[in-house]
Backbone as JSON Lines, residues from 0, in Angstrom:
{"i":0,"aa":"M","n":[-21.93,18.55,-6.73],"ca":[-21.52,17.54,-6.9],"c":[-21.89,17.1,-8.58]}
{"i":1,"aa":"A","n":[-21.33,16.31,-9.35],"ca":[-21.24,16.21,-10.32],"c":[-22.19,15.71,-11.21]}
{"i":2,"aa":"P","n":[-22.84,16.18,-12.13],"ca":[-23.93,15.81,-13.06],"c":[-24.24,14.51,-13.19]}
{"i":3,"aa":"K","n":[-25.02,13.64,-13.43],"ca":[-25.18,11.95,-12.91],"c":[-25.69,11.74,-14.83]}
{"i":4,"aa":"K","n":[-25.34,10.86,-15.04],"ca":[-25.21,10.11,-16.17],"c":[-26.17,9.29,-16.47]}
{"i":5,"aa":"D","n":[-26.77,8.97,-17.75],"ca":[-27.78,8.04,-18.26],"c":[-27.0,6.87,-18.45]}
{"i":6,"aa":"T","n":[-27.58,5.71,-17.91],"ca":[-26.91,4.65,-18.3],"c":[-26.95,3.86,-19.21]}
{"i":7,"aa":"A","n":[-28.19,4.9,-20.3],"ca":[-27.41,3.78,-21.6],"c":[-26.17,4.27,-22.47]}
{"i":8,"aa":"A","n":[-25.54,4.83,-21.5],"ca":[-24.0,5.42,-22.41],"c":[-23.12,4.19,-21.59]}
{"i":9,"aa":"I","n":[-23.41,3.15,-21.16],"ca":[-22.88,2.39,-20.44],"c":[-23.26,0.57,-21.09]}
{"i":10,"aa":"S","n":[-22.41,-0.16,-22.24],"ca":[-23.43,-1.15,-22.67],"c":[-22.15,-2.15,-22.16]}
{"i":11,"aa":"V","n":[-23.0,-2.87,-21.59],"ca":[-22.17,-4.1,-20.33],"c":[-23.01,-5.61,-21.11]}
{"i":12,"aa":"R","n":[-21.93,-6.34,-21.08],"ca":[-22.52,-7.83,-21.42],"c":[-23.24,-8.19,-20.43]}
{"i":13,"aa":"S","n":[-24.36,-9.01,-20.9],"ca":[-25.76,-9.36,-19.89],"c":[-25.22,-10.49,-19.27]}
{"i":14,"aa":"D","n":[-24.27,-11.19,-19.69],"ca":[-24.29,-12.22,-18.69],"c":[-22.72,-12.0,-17.75]}
{"i":15,"aa":"A","n":[-22.46,-10.69,-17.88],"ca":[-21.35,-10.45,-17.23],"c":[-20.91,-11.0,-15.69]}
{"i":16,"aa":"L","n":[-21.78,-10.48,-15.3],"ca":[-22.52,-10.87,-13.73],"c":[-23.34,-11.64,-13.17]}
{"i":17,"aa":"A","n":[-23.56,-12.71,-14.17],"ca":[-24.34,-14.01,-13.92],"c":[-24.19,-14.43,-12.27]}
{"i":18,"aa":"G","n":[-24.81,-14.25,-11.55],"ca":[-25.3,-14.81,-10.42],"c":[-24.44,-14.4,-9.34]}
{"i":19,"aa":"E","n":[-23.74,-13.41,-9.36],"ca":[-23.44,-12.26,-8.73],"c":[-24.38,-11.61,-8.14]}
{"i":20,"aa":"K","n":[-24.04,-11.58,-6.29],"ca":[-25.1,-10.69,-5.47],"c":[-24.36,-9.68,-5.4]}
{"i":21,"aa":"C","n":[-24.63,-8.22,-5.87],"ca":[-24.02,-6.98,-5.25],"c":[-24.59,-6.1,-4.46]}
{"i":22,"aa":"I","n":[-23.6,-5.19,-3.76],"ca":[-24.0,-3.59,-3.14],"c":[-23.1,-2.8,-3.78]}
{"i":23,"aa":"V","n":[-23.55,-1.62,-3.91],"ca":[-22.75,-0.6,-4.35],"c":[-22.41,0.63,-2.87]}
{"i":24,"aa":"T","n":[-21.52,0.72,-2.54],"ca":[-21.2,1.5,-1.46],"c":[-20.28,3.2,-1.84]}
{"i":25,"aa":"G","n":[-20.75,4.15,-1.23],"ca":[-20.02,5.38,-1.91],"c":[-20.61,5.98,-2.98]}
{"i":26,"aa":"E","n":[-19.63,6.93,-3.38],"ca":[-20.49,7.54,-4.55],"c":[-20.27,7.37,-5.54]}
{"i":27,"aa":"I","n":[-20.83,6.98,-6.63],"ca":[-19.95,6.77,-7.98],"c":[-20.08,7.92,-8.8]}
{"i":28,"aa":"A","n":[-19.42,8.26,-8.97],"ca":[-18.98,9.82,-10.1],"c":[-19.55,9.42,-11.5]}
{"i":29,"aa":"G","n":[-20.36,10.69,-11.8],"ca":[-21.23,10.64,-12.89],"c":[-22.41,9.63,-12.67]}
{"i":30,"aa":"Q","n":[-22.85,8.88,-11.83],"ca":[-24.23,7.8,-11.72],"c":[-24.78,8.25,-10.54]}
{"i":31,"aa":"S","n":[-26.38,8.26,-10.47],"ca":[-26.99,8.25,-9.16],"c":[-26.55,6.49,-8.52]}
{"i":32,"aa":"R","n":[-27.07,6.48,-7.3],"ca":[-26.89,4.75,-7.09],"c":[-28.01,3.86,-7.87]}
{"i":33,"aa":"K","n":[-29.21,4.14,-7.99],"ca":[-30.01,3.63,-8.9],"c":[-29.26,3.47,-10.09]}
{"i":34,"aa":"S","n":[-29.12,4.32,-11.05],"ca":[-28.28,4.07,-12.52],"c":[-27.33,3.02,-12.18]}
{"i":35,"aa":"A","n":[-26.82,2.94,-11.29],"ca":[-25.38,2.39,-11.37],"c":[-25.97,1.2,-10.71]}
{"i":36,"aa":"E","n":[-26.82,0.93,-10.03],"ca":[-27.31,-0.35,-10.0],"c":[-28.22,-1.15,-11.08]}
{"i":37,"aa":"Q","n":[-28.33,-0.13,-11.82],"ca":[-29.31,-0.6,-12.94],"c":[-28.15,-1.06,-14.23]}
{"i":38,"aa":"V","n":[-27.1,-0.55,-14.27],"ca":[-25.63,-0.98,-14.83],"c":[-25.6,-2.49,-14.39]}
{"i":39,"aa":"L","n":[-25.08,-2.75,-13.1],"ca":[-25.3,-4.22,-12.81],"c":[-26.24,-5.18,-13.16]}
{"i":40,"aa":"I","n":[-27.67,-4.39,-12.66],"ca":[-28.39,-5.64,-12.96],"c":[-28.37,-5.9,-14.77]}
{"i":41,"aa":"N","n":[-27.83,-4.77,-15.6],"ca":[-28.13,-5.42,-16.98],"c":[-26.58,-6.21,-17.37]}
{"i":42,"aa":"A","n":[-25.79,-6.4,-16.52],"ca":[-24.65,-7.55,-16.92],"c":[-25.4,-8.61,-16.12]}
{"i":43,"aa":"G","n":[-25.9,-8.79,-15.32],"ca":[-26.6,-10.67,-14.96],"c":[-26.72,-10.17,-13.07]}
{"i":44,"aa":"A","n":[-26.17,-9.19,-12.54],"ca":[-26.31,-9.28,-11.33],"c":[-27.53,-8.86,-10.53]}
{"i":45,"aa":"T","n":[-27.45,-9.65,-8.89],"ca":[-28.72,-8.99,-8.25],"c":[-28.01,-8.12,-7.44]}
{"i":46,"aa":"I","n":[-29.02,-7.34,-7.17],"ca":[-28.87,-6.81,-5.75],"c":[-29.33,-6.68,-4.7]}
{"i":47,"aa":"E","n":[-28.7,-6.49,-3.84],"ca":[-28.88,-6.95,-2.47],"c":[-29.34,-5.69,-1.9]}
{"i":48,"aa":"K","n":[-30.24,-5.6,-0.6],"ca":[-30.56,-4.62,-0.27],"c":[-29.44,-3.71,0.64]}
{"i":49,"aa":"S","n":[-28.73,-5.13,0.89],"ca":[-27.39,-4.11,2.34],"c":[-26.77,-5.37,2.15]}
{"i":50,"aa":"L","n":[-25.55,-5.04,3.38],"ca":[-24.12,-5.8,3.0],"c":[-24.94,-6.82,4.03]}
{"i":51,"aa":"N","n":[-25.07,-8.1,3.63],"ca":[-25.33,-9.44,4.25],"c":[-24.15,-10.87,3.56]}
{"i":52,"aa":"K","n":[-24.3,-12.1,4.2],"ca":[-23.35,-12.74,3.61],"c":[-24.1,-13.58,2.67]}
{"i":53,"aa":"K","n":[-24.88,-13.23,1.87],"ca":[-25.13,-13.72,0.57],"c":[-24.45,-12.93,-0.43]}
{"i":54,"aa":"V","n":[-24.0,-11.57,0.12],"ca":[-23.46,-10.84,-0.83],"c":[-22.21,-11.01,-1.29]}
{"i":55,"aa":"T","n":[-21.96,-11.52,-2.84],"ca":[-20.59,-11.6,-3.29],"c":[-19.5,-10.83,-4.14]}
{"i":56,"aa":"L","n":[-20.23,-9.55,-4.23],"ca":[-19.22,-8.81,-4.92],"c":[-19.75,-7.16,-4.15]}
{"i":57,"aa":"V","n":[-18.81,-6.62,-3.58],"ca":[-18.98,-5.07,-3.29],"c":[-18.2,-4.01,-4.35]}
{"i":58,"aa":"V","n":[-19.36,-3.36,-4.98],"ca":[-18.94,-2.64,-5.67],"c":[-18.62,-1.18,-5.18]}
{"i":59,"aa":"L","n":[-17.24,-0.18,-4.88],"ca":[-16.76,0.19,-4.29],"c":[-16.57,1.74,-5.44]}
{"i":60,"aa":"G","n":[-17.55,3.14,-4.9],"ca":[-17.77,4.21,-4.94],"c":[-16.33,5.14,-4.35]}
{"i":61,"aa":"E","n":[-16.32,6.21,-4.26],"ca":[-15.23,7.35,-3.83],"c":[-16.59,7.62,-2.44]}
{"i":62,"aa":"D","n":[-15.57,7.64,-1.06],"ca":[-16.05,8.12,0.09],"c":[-16.73,6.49,0.89]}
{"i":63,"aa":"A","n":[-16.22,5.28,0.55],"ca":[-17.23,4.51,0.74],"c":[-17.12,4.66,2.42]}
{"i":64,"aa":"G","n":[-17.75,4.3,3.46],"ca":[-17.76,4.31,4.72],"c":[-16.84,3.76,5.73]}
{"i":65,"aa":"P","n":[-15.72,3.9,6.53],"ca":[-15.21,3.01,7.4],"c":[-15.36,1.9,7.63]}
{"i":66,"aa":"K","n":[-16.76,2.75,8.51],"ca":[-17.28,0.77,9.3],"c":[-17.65,-0.2,8.27]}
{"i":67,"aa":"K","n":[-18.01,0.74,6.81],"ca":[-18.66,-0.53,5.75],"c":[-17.35,-0.8,5.27]}
{"i":68,"aa":"L","n":[-15.94,-0.71,5.3],"ca":[-15.16,-1.5,4.4],"c":[-15.04,-2.12,5.52]}
{"i":69,"aa":"E","n":[-15.5,-2.29,6.88],"ca":[-14.47,-2.87,7.97],"c":[-15.41,-3.74,7.85]}
{"i":70,"aa":"K","n":[-16.86,-4.24,7.92],"ca":[-17.67,-5.31,7.4],"c":[-17.43,-5.79,6.25]}
{"i":71,"aa":"I","n":[-16.96,-5.05,5.49],"ca":[-16.55,-6.41,3.72],"c":[-15.57,-6.83,4.29]}
{"i":72,"aa":"E","n":[-14.72,-6.38,4.54],"ca":[-13.5,-7.19,5.2],"c":[-13.76,-8.45,6.19]}
{"i":73,"aa":"E","n":[-14.17,-8.01,6.63],"ca":[-14.83,-8.96,8.19],"c":[-15.47,-10.12,7.63]}
{"i":74,"aa":"L","n":[-16.31,-10.11,6.59],"ca":[-17.44,-10.97,5.82],"c":[-16.5,-11.64,4.97]}
{"i":75,"aa":"G","n":[-15.38,-10.92,4.03],"ca":[-14.43,-11.26,2.9],"c":[-15.04,-11.49,1.95]}
{"i":76,"aa":"V","n":[-15.89,-10.39,1.48],"ca":[-16.5,-10.37,0.38],"c":[-15.37,-9.84,-0.62]}
{"i":77,"aa":"E","n":[-15.59,-9.9,-1.86],"ca":[-14.74,-9.25,-2.82],"c":[-15.05,-8.06,-3.19]}
{"i":78,"aa":"T","n":[-14.35,-7.23,-3.52],"ca":[-14.35,-6.09,-3.52],"c":[-13.72,-5.4,-5.35]}
{"i":79,"aa":"K","n":[-14.98,-4.6,-6.03],"ca":[-13.93,-4.07,-7.39],"c":[-14.3,-2.75,-7.06]}
{"i":80,"aa":"E","n":[-13.47,-1.33,-7.5],"ca":[-13.77,-0.33,-7.74],"c":[-15.15,-0.53,-8.76]}
{"i":81,"aa":"W","n":[-15.34,0.69,-8.95],"ca":[-16.51,0.88,-10.24],"c":[-15.94,0.87,-11.6]}
{"i":82,"aa":"D","n":[-14.77,2.01,-11.45],"ca":[-14.24,2.3,-13.15],"c":[-13.4,0.61,-13.44]}
{"i":83,"aa":"Q","n":[-12.73,0.26,-12.58],"ca":[-12.63,-1.36,-13.22],"c":[-13.14,-2.19,-12.95]}
{"i":84,"aa":"L","n":[-14.62,-1.99,-12.56],"ca":[-15.52,-3.33,-13.21],"c":[-16.0,-2.86,-13.73]}
{"i":85,"aa":"I","n":[-16.43,-1.63,-14.77],"ca":[-16.88,-1.18,-15.99],"c":[-15.95,-1.79,-16.86]}
{"i":86,"aa":"E","n":[-14.55,-1.77,-16.92],"ca":[-13.94,-1.92,-18.06],"c":[-13.65,-3.5,-18.41]}
{"i":87,"aa":"E","n":[-13.81,-4.53,-17.01],"ca":[-14.01,-5.37,-17.51],"c":[-15.51,-6.14,-18.04]}
{"i":88,"aa":"I","n":[-16.43,-5.57,-17.43],"ca":[-18.27,-6.17,-18.12],"c":[-18.29,-5.23,-19.3]}
{"i":89,"aa":"K","n":[-17.62,-4.2,-20.04],"ca":[-18.43,-3.78,-20.96],"c":[-18.18,-4.43,-22.3]}
{"i":90,"aa":"S","n":[-19.46,-4.28,-22.8],"ca":[-19.84,-5.28,-24.18],"c":[-18.57,-5.23,-25.61]}
{"i":91,"aa":"E","n":[-18.34,-4.2,-25.27],"ca":[-16.84,-4.09,-26.39],"c":[-15.96,-5.31,-25.96]}
{"i":92,"aa":"G","n":[-15.9,-5.85,-24.92],"ca":[-14.98,-6.81,-24.25],"c":[-14.37,-6.14,-23.1]}
{"i":93,"aa":"G","n":[-13.99,-7.02,-22.11],"ca":[-13.05,-5.97,-20.81],"c":[-11.95,-7.06,-21.13]}
{"i":94,"aa":"A","n":[-11.09,-6.32,-19.69],"ca":[-9.62,-7.12,-19.6],"c":[-9.81,-8.89,-19.5]}
{"i":95,"aa":"A","n":[-10.35,-9.49,-18.89],"ca":[-10.44,-10.97,-18.88],"c":[-10.98,-11.38,-20.08]}
{"i":96,"aa":"P","n":[-12.04,-11.22,-21.0],"ca":[-12.07,-11.82,-22.22],"c":[-10.22,-11.27,-23.17]}
{"i":97,"aa":"A","n":[-9.98,-10.27,-23.23],"ca":[-8.95,-9.97,-23.9],"c":[-7.94,-10.36,-23.43]}
{"i":98,"aa":"H","n":[-7.49,-11.06,-22.16],"ca":[-6.54,-11.98,-21.62],"c":[-6.88,-13.29,-22.11]}
{"i":99,"aa":"D","n":[-8.06,-13.62,-22.2],"ca":[-8.27,-14.93,-22.68],"c":[-7.52,-15.05,-23.99]}
{"i":100,"aa":"D","n":[-8.23,-13.92,-25.1],"ca":[-8.2,-14.02,-26.05],"c":[-6.02,-13.88,-26.31]}
{"i":101,"aa":"D","n":[-5.58,-13.3,-25.95],"ca":[-4.11,-13.01,-25.79],"c":[-3.64,-14.63,-25.51]}
{"i":102,"aa":"D","n":[-4.25,-15.58,-24.49],"ca":[-3.5,-16.79,-24.33],"c":[-3.7,-17.41,-26.03]}
{"i":103,"aa":"D","n":[-5.1,-17.26,-25.94],"ca":[-4.99,-18.01,-27.36],"c":[-4.72,-17.8,-28.32]}
{"i":104,"aa":"D","n":[-3.85,-16.72,-28.59],"ca":[-3.23,-16.24,-29.66],"c":[-1.49,-16.55,-29.65]}
{"i":105,"aa":"D","n":[-1.36,-16.98,-28.38],"ca":[0.02,-17.73,-27.83],"c":[-0.36,-18.69,-28.22]}
{"i":106,"aa":"D","n":[-1.09,-19.83,-28.2],"ca":[-1.4,-20.89,-28.31],"c":[-1.08,-21.15,-29.79]}
{"i":107,"aa":"D","n":[-1.79,-20.53,-30.49],"ca":[-2.05,-20.31,-32.19],"c":[-0.37,-20.18,-32.57]}
{"i":108,"aa":"A","n":[0.25,-18.98,-32.13],"ca":[1.55,-18.97,-32.41],"c":[2.48,-20.26,-32.4]}
{"i":109,"aa":"A","n":[2.29,-20.98,-31.07],"ca":[2.88,-21.71,-31.25],"c":[2.63,-22.83,-32.27]}
{"i":110,"aa":"N","n":[1.78,-23.36,-32.55],"ca":[1.12,-24.02,-33.63],"c":[1.36,-23.7,-34.6]}
{"i":111,"aa":"D","n":[1.27,-22.24,-35.0],"ca":[1.92,-22.11,-36.63],"c":[3.4,-22.22,-36.78]}
{"i":112,"aa":"D","n":[4.0,-21.8,-35.46],"ca":[5.68,-22.08,-35.47],"c":[5.68,-23.95,-35.69]}
{"i":113,"aa":"E","n":[4.73,-24.29,-35.49],"ca":[5.37,-25.75,-35.2],"c":[5.01,-26.6,-36.89]}
{"i":114,"aa":"D","n":[4.06,-25.56,-37.6],"ca":[3.92,-26.06,-38.59],"c":[4.83,-25.24,-39.75]}
{"i":115,"aa":"V","n":[5.18,-24.6,-39.28],"ca":[6.38,-23.94,-40.36],"c":[7.74,-24.58,-40.09]}
{"i":116,"aa":"E","n":[8.16,-25.22,-39.09],"ca":[9.32,-26.6,-38.53],"c":[8.9,-27.78,-39.62]}
{"i":117,"aa":"E","n":[7.46,-28.26,-39.8],"ca":[7.37,-29.36,-40.14],"c":[8.09,-29.34,-41.9]}
{"i":118,"aa":"P","n":[6.98,-28.36,-42.19],"ca":[7.95,-28.2,-44.02],"c":[9.32,-27.91,-44.21]}
{"i":119,"aa":"E","n":[9.71,-27.2,-43.42],"ca":[11.61,-27.23,-43.5],"c":[12.1,-28.73,-43.23]}
{"i":120,"aa":"E","n":[11.73,-29.82,-42.59],"ca":[12.38,-30.92,-41.97],"c":[11.79,-31.99,-43.09]}
{"i":121,"aa":"V","n":[10.79,-31.41,-44.03],"ca":[10.27,-32.67,-44.97],"c":[11.1,-32.32,-46.25]}
{"i":122,"aa":"R","n":[11.24,-30.7,-46.56],"ca":[12.47,-30.51,-47.38],"c":[13.82,-31.48,-47.66]}
{"i":123,"aa":"R","n":[14.34,-31.66,-46.16],"ca":[15.45,-31.83,-46.38],"c":[15.68,-33.34,-47.03]}
């Protein structure tokens, strides 16, 4: 088994998982179950003791049990792979905020183009 990492190395946005009720299933590479759960708590999540109707997000590690996966599907709970989730909730900015910024840049670019066109029309 790989050595477990210290959670201090993973810096997450404190509100990234606000309102989420999570469980972790399977093995998280480099993390103990407790340290992985602490990362989620640091991101604002509440950890549930077991898979139930209250759970809103299941964080998947390696070798998640087939019966657990079946129950997750049955309940229709959202799932995310550990590595994917960490990328999304990192304090440096995750996938979702970067996408939002790209949309803003496109809007700014469109506005810049309009600003450039107006002075040319005025000069004519």
